[in-house]
C-alpha positions in Angstrom: 26.3 6.9 -19.0 27.5 10.0 -17.2 24.3 11.8 -18.1 22.2 9.0 -16.7 24.2 9.1 -13.5 23.9 12.9 -13.2 20.1 12.6 -13.8 19.8 9.9 -11.1 21.9 12.0 -8.7 19.7 15.1 -9.3 16.6 13.0 -8.8 17.9 11.7 -5.5 18.7 15.2 -4.4 15.2 16.4 -5.3 13.7 13.5 -3.4 15.7 14.2 -0.3 15.0 17.9 -0.4 11.3 17.3 -1.1 11.1 14.9 1.8 12.8 17.4 4.1 10.5 20.2 3.0 7.4 18.0 3.3 8.2 16.9 6.8 8.9 20.5 7.9 5.6 21.6 6.4 3.7 18.8 8.0 5.2 19.5 11.4 4.4 23.2 11.1 0.7 22.6 10.5 0.1 19.5 12.6 -1.0 21.5 15.7 -3.5 23.3 13.7 -4.8 20.0 12.2 -5.6 18.5 15.6 -8.9 20.3 16.1 -10.0 19.2 12.7 -9.0 15.7 13.4 -10.9 15.9 16.7 -14.2 16.9 15.1 -14.7 13.7 13.1 -18.2 13.8 11.7 -18.9 17.2 13.1 -16.9 18.8 10.3 -19.4 20.3 7.9 -17.3 20.3 4.8 -17.4 16.6 3.9 -14.7 17.0 1.2 -12.3 18.3 3.8 -13.2 15.6 6.3 -12.8 12.8 3.7 -9.4 14.1 2.6 -7.9 14.5 6.0 -9.3 11.2 7.3 -8.0 9.3 4.3 -4.5 10.9 4.6 -4.4 10.3 8.4 -5.8 6.7 8.4 -4.4 5.2 5.2 -1.1 7.0 5.0 2.1 7.2 7.1 3.3 10.8 7.1 0.7 12.5 9.3 0.8 9.6 11.8 4.6 9.8 12.0 4.5 13.5 12.7 2.1 12.9 15.5 4.3 10.1 17.0 7.2 12.6 17.0 5.3 15.0 19.2 5.7 14.3 23.0 2.6 16.4 23.7 0.3 14.1 21.5 -1.0 10.7 22.6 -2.0 8.6 19.7 -5.2 6.5 20.2 -6.0 3.8 17.7 -9.5 2.3 17.4 -12.5 2.1 15.1 -15.9 3.9 14.7 -16.1 5.2 18.3 -13.3 7.6 17.4 -15.4 9.3 14.7 -18.9 9.1 16.2 -20.3 12.4 17.4 -20.2 12.2 21.2 -19.6 15.0 23.7 -16.3 14.8 25.5 -14.8 12.0 23.4 -11.1 12.1 24.0 -10.0 13.9 20.9 -12.4 16.7 21.7 -11.9 16.8 25.5 -8.1 17.1 25.3 -7.9 19.3 22.2 -6.9 22.4 24.3 -4.2 20.4 26.2 -5.8 20.8 29.6 -3.1 18.7 31.3 -0.3 19.2 28.7 -1.2 16.9 25.9 -3.8 16.3 23.2 -5.1 13.1 21.7 -4.4 12.1 18.1 -7.1 9.7 16.9 -6.5 7.1 14.2 -9.2 4.7 13.0 -12.6 4.3 11.3 -15.4 1.9 11.3 -14.4 -1.7 10.8 -10.8 -1.5 12.0 -9.6 -4.4 14.1 -6.4 -5.6 15.8 -4.6 -6.8 12.7 -5.2 -3.4 11.0 -4.1 -1.5 14.0 -0.8 -3.5 14.2 -0.2 -2.8 10.5 -0.7 1.0 11.1 1.6 1.2 14.1 4.3 -1.1 12.7 4.3 1.0 9.5 5.5 4.1 11.5 9.1 2.7 11.8 11.5 3.7 14.6 9.6 6.8 15.7 7.3 4.7 17.9 10.0 3.2 20.1 9.7 4.3 23.7 6.4 6.1 23.1 3.0 5.6 24.6 -0.1 4.7 22.7 -3.7 3.9 23.6 -5.6 1.1 21.9 -9.5 1.1 22.0 -11.1 -2.3 21.5 -14.7 -3.0 20.7 -16.5 -6.1 22.1 -18.1 -7.0 18.8 -14.7 -7.7 17.3 -14.5 -10.8 19.6 -18.1 -11.9 19.1 -17.8 -12.9 15.4 -16.0 -16.1 14.2 -13.8 -14.3 11.7 -12.8 -10.8 10.7 -15.3 -9.5 8.2 -13.6 -9.3 4.7 -15.3 -6.0 3.7 -14.4 -4.3 7.0 -10.8 -5.4 6.7 -10.6 -4.4 3.0 -12.1 -1.0 3.8 -9.3 -0.3 6.3 -6.5 -1.9 4.5 -3.5 0.3 3.3 -1.0 -1.1 0.9 1.5 1.4 2.1 1.1 0.5 5.7 1.0 -3.2 5.1 4.3 -3.1 3.1 6.0 -0.9 5.7 4.8 -3.0 8.6 6.1 -6.3 7.1 9.4 -4.7 6.3 9.9 -3.3 9.8 13.2 -4.7 11.1 12.1 -4.5 14.7 9.5 -7.1 14.2 10.7 -10.7 14.6 10.2 -13.2 11.8 7.5 -15.2 13.7 5.4 -12.0 14.1 5.8 -11.1 10.4 5.0 -14.6 9.4 1.8 -14.7 11.5 0.8 -11.3 10.2 1.4 -12.4 6.6 -0.6 -15.6 7.1 -3.5 -13.6 8.4 -3.2 -11.1 5.5 -3.4 -13.9 3.0 -6.8 -14.8 4.3 -8.0 -11.6 2.6 -6.7 -12.1 -1.0 -8.8 -9.3 -2.5 -6.5 -6.8 -0.7 -3.4 -8.3 -2.4 -4.7 -9.1 -5.9 -3.6 -5.8 -7.5 -0.3 -5.5 -5.6 2.2 -8.0 -7.0 5.1 -6.9 -4.7 3.0 -7.1 -1.5 1.6 -10.5 -2.6 5.1 -11.7 -3.2 6.2 -10.6 0.2 3.2 -12.0 2.1 3.5 -15.4 0.3 7.2 -15.9 1.1 6.9 -14.6 4.7 4.0 -16.9 5.2 5.9 -19.8 3.8 8.9 -19.4 6.0 11.2 -21.9 4.3 14.9 -21.3 3.7 14.1 -20.5 0.1 11.2 -18.2 1.1 13.5 -16.2 3.4 16.1 -15.9 0.7 13.6 -14.6 -1.7 12.5 -11.9 0.8 16.1 -10.8 1.3 16.7 -10.6 -2.4 13.6 -8.5 -2.8 14.7 -6.0 0.0 16.1 -3.3 -2.4 12.8 -3.4 -4.4 10.8 -3.2 -1.2 12.7 -0.2 0.0 12.2 1.5 -3.4 8.5 0.9 -3.3 8.2 2.2 0.3 10.1 5.3 -0.8 7.6 5.8 -3.7 4.7 5.3 -1.3 6.1 7.8 1.2 6.8 10.4 -1.5 3.2 10.2 -2.8 2.0 10.4 0.8 4.1 13.6 1.4 2.8 15.1 -1.8 -0.8 14.4 -1.0 -0.4 15.9 2.5 1.3 19.0 1.2 -1.4 19.5 -1.5 -4.1 19.2 1.2 -2.4 21.6 3.5 -2.1 24.1 0.7 -5.6 23.8 -0.7 -7.3 23.8 2.7 -4.9 26.1 4.4 -7.7 28.3 5.8 -8.7 25.2 8.0 -5.2 24.8 9.4 -3.9 28.4 9.9 -4.0 28.5 13.7 -3.1 26.0 16.3 -5.6 25.6 19.1 -5.3 27.8 22.1 -3.9 25.9 25.1 -6.0 26.1 28.2 -4.3 24.4 31.3 -6.8 23.2 33.8 -7.0 21.3 37.1 -9.4 18.3 36.3 -11.7 17.1 39.0 -12.5 13.6 37.6 -15.3 12.8 40.0 -17.1 16.0 39.1 -16.5 15.5 35.4 -17.8 12.0 35.5 -20.8 13.0 37.4 -21.6 15.8 34.9 -21.1 13.4 31.9 -23.4 10.9 33.7 -26.2 13.5 33.7 -26.3 13.7 29.9 -29.3 11.8 28.7 -28.6 8.5 26.8 -31.1 6.8 24.6 -31.2 3.3 26.0 -34.9 2.2 25.9 -34.5 0.2 22.7 -31.3 -1.6 23.7 -32.7 -4.7 25.4 -35.7 -5.4 23.1 -34.0 -6.7 20.0 -33.9 -10.5 20.5 -36.4 -13.0 21.8 -34.4 -16.2 22.4 -37.5 -18.3 22.8 -38.8 -17.6 19.3 -35.4 -16.9 17.7 -34.2 -20.5 18.5 -30.6 -19.4 19.1 -28.8 -20.3 22.3 -26.9 -17.1 22.8 -25.3 -18.2 26.0 -23.5 -21.1 24.2 -22.8 -18.8 21.2 -21.2 -16.2 23.4 -19.2 -18.8 25.3 -17.9 -20.3 22.0 -16.8 -16.9 20.7 -14.8 -16.4 24.0 -12.6 -19.2 22.9 -12.7 -19.5 19.1 -13.2 -16.0 17.6 -10.3 -15.1 15.3 -9.9 -11.7 16.9 -8.4 -13.2 20.1 -5.3 -14.4 18.2 -5.2 -11.1 16.3 -5.2 -9.2 19.7 -2.4 -11.4 20.9 -0.4 -10.6 17.8 -1.1 -6.9 18.2 0.3 -6.7 21.8 3.2 -9.0 20.9 4.1 -6.8 18.0 3.8 -3.6 20.1 6.2 -5.1 22.7 8.7 -5.9 19.9 8.4 -2.3 18.6 9.2 -0.9 22.1 5.8 0.8 22.4 4.1 1.3 25.8 0.4 0.5 25.2 -2.7 1.2 27.3 -5.4 -1.1 26.0 -8.9 0.0 26.7 -11.9 -2.1 26.0 -15.5 -0.9 26.4 -17.7 -3.5 28.2 -20.3 -5.6 26.4 -23.8 -4.1 26.9 -24.9 -6.3 29.8 -28.6 -5.4 29.6 -28.6 -6.2 25.9 -26.8 -9.5 26.1 -28.5 -10.7 29.3 -31.8 -10.1 27.5 -30.7 -12.7 24.9 -30.0 -15.2 27.6 -26.3 -14.6 28.3 -25.6 -14.9 32.0 -23.8 -12.1 33.8 -21.0 -14.5 34.9 -20.4 -15.3 31.2 -20.2 -11.6 30.4 -17.5 -11.3 33.1 -15.5 -14.0 31.4 -15.3 -11.7 28.4 -13.6 -9.0 30.4 -11.3 -11.5 32.1 -10.2 -12.8 28.8 -9.6 -9.3 27.4 -7.4 -8.6 30.4 -5.5 -11.9 30.0 -4.8 -11.6 26.3 -4.3 -7.9 26.0 -2.2 -7.8 29.2 0.4 -10.1 27.8 3.9 -8.6 27.1 3.4 -5.9 29.6 0.5 -3.9 28.2 -1.7 -2.0 30.7 -5.4 -2.9 30.4 -8.8 -1.5 31.6 -11.8 -3.5 30.6 -14.4 -1.5 32.5 -16.2 -4.7 33.6 -17.8 -2.8 36.5 -19.9 -0.9 33.9 -21.2 -3.9 31.9 -24.7 -3.3 33.4 -24.4 0.5 33.4 -27.0 1.6 30.9 -25.4 5.1 30.7 -22.0 3.9 29.7 -22.8 3.1 26.1 -25.1 4.8 23.6 -26.0 1.5 21.8 -24.9 -2.1 21.7 -22.6 -1.5 18.8 -19.5 -0.4 20.6 -20.1 3.3 21.0 -19.6 5.0 24.3 -21.7 7.8 25.8 -20.2 11.0 27.2 -19.9 9.1 30.5 -18.1 6.2 29.0 -15.7 8.6 27.3 -15.0 10.4 30.5 -13.8 7.2 32.1 -11.6 6.7 29.0 -10.3 10.3 29.4 -9.4 9.7 33.0 -7.4 6.6 32.1 -5.7 8.4 29.2 -4.7 11.3 31.4 -3.3 9.0 34.2 -1.5 6.9 31.7 0.1 9.8 29.9 1.4 11.3 33.1 2.4 8.0 34.7 6.0 7.0 35.1 7.0 5.3 31.8 3.4 4.2 31.2 3.5 2.0 34.3 0.0 2.7 35.4 -2.0 -0.3 36.5 -5.8 0.1 36.3 -8.1 -2.1 38.4 -11.6 -1.3 37.0 -13.5 -3.8 39.2 -14.8 -2.0 42.4 -13.1 1.2 41.1 -9.7 0.3 42.5 -6.9 2.1 40.7 -3.2 2.1 41.6 0.2 2.6 40.1 2.6 -0.3 39.5 5.3 -0.8 42.1 8.8 -0.4 40.5 10.8 -3.6 40.4 
């Protein structure tokens, strides 16, 4: 008996020491990792890219280290964060021109529910911090979240930690669990997570009691997940230490946004093929009605509401950015411009709930140089507008920047 107790105590000490060492090691190398994270698909060694992207997007440790840093602004989104585009935010800010760099988290197929799981999984480190959220129009123009895309971004570690976060109210956890159950393939090999989502979704007195009884086991599993995460991060940093030996040189600069936007606007954008994809007369689809229906019935709207509600409960200060639908493309299918504007208005209404700051860039929905295609990828010009918002948001008073994209009006919120 005493031997077992001694062994358990020794194991606990090793876990505590290992966790402390791993966090220190991660903090030491995080600055040197930021240029690698900024590169995305520009990294030539695919093995290195795959390893670091997996650790960053699917784990918790590296994201937590980034949230700890006041000179890093996390931005969560999807494929636009990894597409090779000049002046995307993670590249533009990597030398801290105005005192901060951008830490990108996301890959193709991520949507609002996935982003909430990722941020809620971070625990108390996010409270009081700023975060940027990048939304894509196509998320809201499909009836349901695509199962393959959701599964491809799903993290068991993040989902378990998010549902166990004590800062989230039971109604938010219940809604999140009910949405997660719609994707059973992500739960079928994880009995504990399946148990948790089932009882959270049920919500009865018995269900709540079962969740409380399972709390010690949930904490143990989260501890195992985090230990594995730390071990994988430490292994990566040791194996690929030649990639993370030096932090980027800091180069303070006075940014002239009008000049930067003008320069980015001069970069050629391939747009000729954008508006020639559909012929409504021969296709037989009424895209106007389809677009309008998605404005009210797409599942992603309720997911976005859940995201900003969850961020408010976590005490996060979010800037929600949504690139505009490609007006030329959609209008060619028969969607009226006034209908396109309804999309931006709805984004502002839903994303702006619970105090979030929003920019929907609706004054660029017919700007053929803002996007590089109709699949939610911005050009250098589009990214420069994002960069200006991120810079103003980071340096605003407690994230109180109010952005009025229409007609280019931008002002700060008036303190209460």
